[in-house]
N, C-alpha and C positions, 0 to 999 in steps of 0.2 A: 477583407479576409484573405490571408495568404493561401494560395493553392499551388502546390508544387508536387509533381508526380515523379521526381527523379528517383526516389527510393524504389519505385516499382519498375524502373527500367533495367535494373540489374537482373541478370539471369538468375533464377531461383537455384540456390545450391541444393544438391542432392546428397544427403549425408551418407547414403549407401554406396555412392559411386566414387569415381576419382575426384579428388578435390585439391585445392591449393590453399586450404585454410590453416593458418598458423594457430588459430584458436583451437580448432579440433585437435591438431597435433599436440598442443600443449597438454590437453586433458588426457590424451591417450596413455593408458597404463597407470594413471594417478588416481588416488582416492580422495574424496572430499568428506568433510564433516559439516552437517547443516543443523542449525537450530531453527525452530519455527517452520519445520517442513510440512506440517499439516495446515498451515495458514494459506491465505490466498496467494501471496507471493511465493511461498515455499513450494506449493504444489506445482506452480508453473515453472519454477526454477528446476525442480527435480525432473519434471517431464522434458524440459528443454535439454538438460544435460544428457539424459538417456537417449532422446530422439536424435539430437544433432551431434553429440559426442559419443558415438556408440562404443568406442574403444575405451571409455572411462572404466576404471577398475571396479571401484565400489563407491556407493553413497551411504555413508554412515549417518543415520538420522536419529537425532535425540528425540525420544518420544516417551510419554508417561501414560500410565493407566488413567483413564478419564471416565468418571461416573460409572465405575465398575467394569468398563470395557477394556480388556487387556490391550497392551500396546500392539501386539501382533495382529489382533483383530481390527484395530484402528487403521493399520496400514492396509490390510486387505480391503476394508471398506473404501479407503482413499483410492486404491487402484481400480475400484469399480466405478469411479466417477468419470464425468465427461472429459476432463482434460487428458486422461490417460487412454482414451478410446483408440487412438492410432498406435498404441503400443501393445494392445491386447494380444496380438498375434506374435509378439516378440518376447516371449516369456523369459528368454535368456537375458534380456535387458532388465526386465522387472526384478529378476532374482538378484540383481546387483544392489538393491536397496536392503541395507542391513540395519535392523532396529538396534538402537543403543538405549537401554532403559535408564531413565534419569529424570531430573526435574531442575528447571532453571533456578529455582530458589534454594537449592541445596549446595553445600560445599562440594567443590569439584563436580557440580551438577548431579550429585547423587549417583554417579556412574561407578559400577563395581570395579575393583582393582584389576580384574581380568580384562574387562572392556577398555579400561584406561590404557593398559599395556598395548592392546591391539591398536587403538587409535594413535598412540605415541609412535608406533612403528610404521603404520600404514598411511596415515593422512598427510596430504601435501597442501590442501586448500581448505580453509575454514570459512564458511558463510554464516555469519551470526545475524539471523533475521528475527529471532524471537523477541517479543516485547508485549507489554500490555498497552493496547492502543486506546483504552477507554479514556476519554477526555477528563472525566471527573473522578478518576481513581483516587482513593486516599493517598496522600503523599508518601506515607510509609510503605504502602503496597507498591506504588510506582517506583520508588527507590529500590525496593527489594528485587523487583523484576528487571527494570531497565538499567539500573546502575550496578547493583551488586551481582545480578545475573551476568552482566557483561564482564565484570571482574573475574567471575568463575570460569567463563569461557576462555578468557585470555590466559588464566593460569594453566589451563589444559593445553592451549595452543603453544605456549612457550616451552612446553616439554616435548613437542612433536619434533622428531629427529629430521624429518624431510620437509619441513614447512616451507612452502613457496609463497603463500599469500594468506593474509587475514583480512577478510572483507566485512566491514561493519555497516549495517543498514540503519541509517538515521532517518531524518525527515527534513524536508526543505523548510519546515515551519519551526525548527528548533531555535532559530535566531530572528524571528519576526516580532521583536518587541517594538514598541511605538517609535523607536529612534531609527529603525531600519526600513526604509522604503525600497532599498535595493539590497539584495542579499548576494554576496560574492561567494565564489567557490574557494573559501578560505576558512580558517578557524577564527572563531570569535571568543572573547574571554568568557569564562563560566559565569552564569548569572549570580551564583553565590558560591562560597567555599563549602566543602563537604561538612565542615564543623558547624557552619551556620545553618545548613539544611537540617542536620540531625537535631540541632538545638530548637529549630522551628517545630519539628515534630514533637519533641519532648514538651515544649511550652504550650502547644496549641490544645484546643478542646478535643474531645474524643472523636468528633466528626471530621477533624482535620480540614476545615474549610478555609481556603486561602484565596485572597483576591489577587488580581493581576499585579497589583502593587507589591504584595508579598512575594510574588514569583518573578520579580524583576522585569515586569512588562509582559511576561508570557501569559497567554490566556487560560492555561490549564496545566495540570500536573504532568500530562503526557509530553508536551513540548518542552516544559521545564526540565524534566528528568532526561529527555533525549539530549538536550544541550549539555547537561552534566556528564552524561555517558560519553559523548563525543570527546569532551576534554579529558575524561579519564583514559580513554583509548590513546589519545595523543601523548599524555603524560607518562603512560606506563607501557607503551608498545616495545620499548627497548630496541632490540635489533630485529624484531619481526617485520618482514615486509607487510605493510599495512595500508589500507585505503578505506576511506569513508564515502558512502554514497548517500545522497540526500534526494529522494524522490518527492514530488509534490503529491497531490491527492491521486491515489492509484485507482484507476477505473477499469472497465471491461477490456478484454483483449481486442486489439485491432486485427491481428492475424493468427498468432499462435497462442495456445494449442488449437483453439477453435475461435473463429471470429465472434466477438460479443460475449465470450464466456466470462461469467462473474458468479461468485458464490456467497456474497454477503450484502447486507443492507447497511453499509457503512459509508462514511464520507458524503459525497454529493448525491448518491443514488436515491435515498428516501425523499428528499425535497424535490428533486427533479421529477420523480415519478408522481408525486402528489400534485405538482404543477401541471403535469400532463393529464392527470385525471380531472383537473379543474377545481381541486379543493384547496390549493394554495394560489392566491392571487396577489399577495403583497409580500414584499421582502425588504428588510432593512439593508440599505446599501445604495450603490450607484450603478446604473445599468452599464456604464462605460468601464467599470472595474474589471481587471483581468480575472478570468476564472482559471485557476491554476490546476489543471488536471493532466494526467499522463496515462496511456494504456499500460496495463500490467506487463505485457510482453516487452515493451520498451525498457521498463525497469529491469526486468530479468535479463534481457540481452546486454545491457550495460554492466550488470552484475557479473555475468559470465566473462565479458571482455576484461573487466577490472581484475577478476581472479587470475586471468591468464597473463596480464601485462604488469601486474604489481611488482615494484622493485623495492629493495631494501634502501631506506633513506631515513635521515633524522626527521625530515618533514613528512607528515602524513598528508598525502594529496586528498582533496575533497572534490567529488564529482557530483554535479547536479543533474537529475533527470527531470527536467521541467520544460515548460513551453512559453512562459510569459515574455521572455526577452528575445526569443527567436521566431516565434510563431503564435502570437497571442490570440486568444478568443475571449470575448467579454461574457459577463453574466447574462446579458440580454441575448447575445447571439446563441449561446448554449441553450438557454431555455426555449428560444424560438425554434431552433433546429430539432430539439428533443420533442417539443409539443407538436410540431408539424408532422413528425413521423407517427406520433401517437394518434393524431386525428385521421391519418390515412386508413387506419384499421379500426377506427371507432373505439379506441381504448379509453377515451375521455368519458367520464360519468356525468359531467356537467357541460353544457354547451359553451362554445367559444372560450376554451381555456387560454389564459394569458397571465401576464405578470406585470405589476407596477412596482417601481422602486422608489424609496424615499428614505431620507435620514431624519425626517421629522416624526417623532414618536407619537404626537397627538394625531397627526394625519394618518399614520399607519394604524393606530388603534381604532380610529373611526372607520377606515376602509376595511380593516379586518373584520370588524363587527358587521358591516353591511354586506361584504362579499364572501365571507367565510363562516362566521359564527351563526348568523341568522339562517343562511341556507342549510347549514348542518342541522339545526333544530327542525327546520321545515322538512328536511329529508327523513329525519328520525321519526317525526310525527307521522309522515306518510307510511313508513315501515311499520310503525305501531298499529296504525289503522288497518293495514292489510294482514296483520298477524305475524310479521317477520321480526327478527331480532334487530334492535337498533344498534348503530355502530358509529355514525358520523360525528356525533358530539365527542365521543371517546377519542376518535382519530384527531379531532381538532385540539383536544386537551393534550394529547401526547405530542402533537405537532408543535404546540406552543413551547413545551419544554425543550424539544429538540432544536427549535429555531434559536432559543436562548443560548444553547451551547455552541452554535456555529455563527452567532452574530458577529463575533470578533473577525471572522474570516470573510464574511460578506460586506463588512463595513470598512475593510482595508483593501488596498491594492498594492502588490509588490512586483518588482522585477527580479526574478530569480535568474541570475546570470549563468550561462552554460558554455562559455568559451572553452574551458578546459575539456569538458566532456565531448563537445563537438570536435575539438582538435584531435582527441583520442580516436573518435570514430573515423574521422577523415584520414588518419594515419594508417588505417587498416587496408588490406588489399580488397579488391572488388568482391572476391568470394566471401570474405568475412563480413563486409558491409551488407551483402545480400542475405547472409544467414542470420546476422545479429543486428538488425536495424534498431537504432536507439536515439537518433537525432530528430527531435520534435519539429525541426524546420520542415521536414518532409511530410508531416501529417496533413492530410486534407480534411479539415474539420467537417465539411459538408458531407464527406463520405463517412467519417468516423462516428459522429454523434448519432446518426440513424443506426449504425451497427451497435453502438452502446445501448440505445433504447431497445432494439430487438433482442439483444442479449438479456437485458433485465426482464423483458416480457417472457422470454422463453425459459431462462434458467432460474429465475426467481419467482415471478408471478405465476406462470403456468405450472411450474414444478410444485409450488406450494399448494395450488388448487388440486393438482393431481394427488398429492400426498394426503390431503384431507379426505378425498373421496375413497382412497384405498384402505 
């Protein structure tokens, strides 16, 4: 395992003092427009821009009413969450967040003509983060949000009078079909033409169930539509300075805004936590396969850098925020480090948590029965006898469905190349490298994975238990 502490040798930049940061200087006096601002990445991006780039003018944030909660109230609740804690005393910075009422699925995002005129005049940088990330979203829904929503954001951006950069957030898994063991920082052909995709939707059953073969080797509608959206961006960016970022599985923060901060049970977090509890002991895959994860603050830092360095070009540069090619960690190493930290505090519910890997379905079925299913029934029987509500069999049933959705990713191993993004990071001065670390080469996994676990424990598990009691 690679251990390199160079990223911690830089003197920590102080955003309130004198600085030599070209990144901070770029954002001074400029306004940004962001979609997906209430999501995991979006919150960290907004907080980072306000905290480190204090002279930024305004952050126009696309937001809609949700479940009857007005947009302004949603922003207020967001600002009361953990990642914004260090900004609470800086109300003048928080006041720079300006809500723009709208919806990604509407023409021109459903933004009023008055608000459109404001962003046309004021906005210089667009960060398009919003997407539906559900793996098994109906294809028509995924297309509406991930492709057509991107089209509407670009229509707005192309009318902005002072546009300096358009940053599109994709995923490193948009081109991980069966033919690509190595994914380069370049554009790949679209999996299908738009006409073919809409014909698929029209011709299919109402449930829109598609196999990987239907999706040109992609395992789900999320990765399929993100590949289509990338190509749409490249084909239609015109003279807009445009860049595409492809992060891998985004996990808890390494450093900013709070070490270990995470707010969702997505990606690798559910299965790692159940492994740590002792309820998952078998996994389809190979223990030596790369586990492609990246801390959320690394993704955000690269995003901020790309927004400041983007140049007008016929080519749309692609930057990966990944770890497998420069500082790999395997499935086995990750599960062991995560479980080891769990056992230190007695988080495990069953003794001796551990994980075995296999690509033999009959062997996995047998071992799952012996090590997971039968213990779950025994545990529920014990709970029933002592008069408590049973839960473990239900967890196992949900787990089986979840493992089916991620099996494609545990049964493959990729090298996500990062030469271009690492070169961009290296080109920055020392102040900017200190303020905006994004090169996974410098992550010490033995330090980070325990931070990841403690974040999950504090911000997800403990927070959920506290919420139930209140």
